N, C-alpha and C positions, 0 to 999 in steps of 0.2 A: 352851120357853116361862111352860107351865102349871107347872112346878115353879117357876120363878122368880119366877112373879107371884105366888103361893103363898108360898113363901119370906117375898117381902116383904112380902105383907099380914101376914104373922106377924110377923116380924119387926121391919119396917122396914126403913132406911139412916142410917148420920151421918151424910149429907152430902146437903145440900139443892142439888139440882141447879139447880130454878126458879131460887130465889136466883140464883146465881153467872150462870145463862145474863142474867140479869137486869143484872146489874150489867159484865156482861164481854163481852156481845153487840156491842154499841158498841164497844169498843176496839181500834184500829186498832195499836197500839203498849205491850207487855209489860215489855221489855226495853232499855235505851240500849243502842243499835247501838253508841257507844264501847266499851261493854264489855264486848260480846259479841267485838267487831272485835280486842280487847289481847286475849282470850283467843285465837283463831284466831292469834293473831299467834306467842305459846308454841308453838303445838299441832302447825303444822302447816307445813310449807316453800308448798307449793302448796296450790292448790284451795281457798280458803276459800270452805265453808257459807253460802249467802246467810242474811241475817239475817234475812230474811224467814220463813223456816221455822225457825227458834229464835219468831219471836215466833207462828207457829201453833202450835209444841209447844205454850206454853205455854198458850194459848187451850184447845188442843186436853185439857189433863191439867186445866185449871180448870171447862171445861165439860160437858166428856163427850161435846160434839158435834165430829162431824168440823169440818176447817177449811174445809170449801167452805160453810159454814152464816154462816161469819164473817163481818164487815162487808167488801162488795164488795172494800175498798183491799187486805183483808188477803187475800181468802179466795184459794186458787190456781186459775187458769185450771184448764181441764179439759186434761185427755190430759198432756204433757208433765210440765208441774208439780204435779200431782197424784202420778206416777208419783216425781219427784225429791223430795217431802215427804216419801211411805215408804219410800224409799232412805234421807233423813237419820235416818229414825226409829231404823231398823236399823246404821246405819252411825254412832250416837253415841259418841263418845268416854269415859270415864267423867266425867272431869273437865268437858263440855259439860252432860253430863245433871245433875251436881252443883247446877255454875250457875243451870241451869233451873229445877233443882228450890227450889234457895232461891230465886229472883226468885219462883215462884209461892206460896211459902210467907210471902213478904212482903207480895206484895198480900195475899192474905186475911188476915193479919194486922194490915195496914192496912183493913180495912173489919170487922175488928172477928167476924171468921168464927171462930169455935171447932170447926174438920174436920180429919179428915187430908186429908191434898191428893189422895189417891185411894183405894178401898175397889173391894174383891171382896168379892161374896154368897159363903159356903162353902155351898154345900149337901153334904149328909149322903151318906156312901158308899152307902147304903142304899137313898138317893132316888135315887141314879142305876146302879141295879146292871142297872137292865134294860133303860136305853138306848141305844141305840147309836150312838155319836158318827161325826163323820165323819172325825175324825180321831185321830192319837194324843195321849190325856192330856198336856196343860201340861207335869207335873212329871212326865214320864218319862225325862227325860233332867236331869241335875241340874245348876245353874253350872257346878260343878267340872269337868264332862266338856264343856260349854260353853268350856270357859275352856282346855282342855287342846288342842280342836282348832282352834281358831280360829288361822290362822298369823299369822305379823309381817307389817302391810305389804298394800298389796292385796289381795283376798280375793273369792272369787265364791258368792256367796249357793247358786248349785245346787250345786257343790261340797263346800259346807259338810251339804250336806242330805243328799247320797249318802254323805260319812264317817261323820255318824253315825247312818245308816240310817233318815230322816224323811224329811218335806213341807218346802218349804223357806218355807210358809208357818209350819209350826213355829218354824223357824228363825229368822224375822221375829221372831215371836213375843219368842223367847225374848232376843235378843237386842234389840229394844226395852225388856223389862223388865229385863236384867240387862247393861247396857253392858258390853264387853271391849275392854280396849286392846289395838288389833291396831296401833300404831306402831311404827315402827321404832326400832331401839335406839336414834340418836341422841337420839329425843324423848321417851325412858321417860322421862329425866328431868324436862324439862315436866311431861309430864302431871304426873306427881306434885307437883312443885312446885304446877302450877297447881289442882291438888287441893286444896287446901291454902289457898290464896288468901281464900275465903268466910269458913273457921276461924278464921285471922288478920287478918281485918277485924272478922269478930264480937267477941274479943278485944279488939278496938283501943276498939270502938262502945261497950263497956260497963266498959272499965279495966281489962284482964286482962290479965297479962304470959302467954306462954307455958308450958307447963311446961318446964323443964330436962330436957335429954337426960342420961340415966343413964350 
């Protein structure tokens, strides 16, 4: 914590989280439920994730605050709901993450905030060389390695951790940062199409045509 505090004192941060919390902590809706449910209808045959988790994901991402600090109407209740939200974060599909990320960027643009959506300070290896970390380094497993071992369809986070010879917390972190398409084969095409919808909509709004396939 001292290393991190010293780094921030010296270099600062590109995100004004105090401003974001002042702007967004009073909100309970960040994404239109119809938009989210429409995407779910194309991605999944059963078990549609609660749209409240999508709202919490955007709040969490914009403010850096855990969802239980959101407005009571949005904050998950203790126990089961908090666990369900954590599960939502590591089981999120790439197209879902793209839609939520795009929505968060739009919210920042609407408030005239020119900042990265998220940011992680980069501490030097020299500064960390004598630090005893409580777990494996986050980058000790590559995105490619993660994608290769995630099975198609439902899977166990504990089994995935055993396959990668790491901890469940490490795998949960990796999947949250790098969503993997674990959908069954018949949904792979809709996953790809859904991931392009945001780009197509953007092209339409600004009056551009999609590039022709060669």
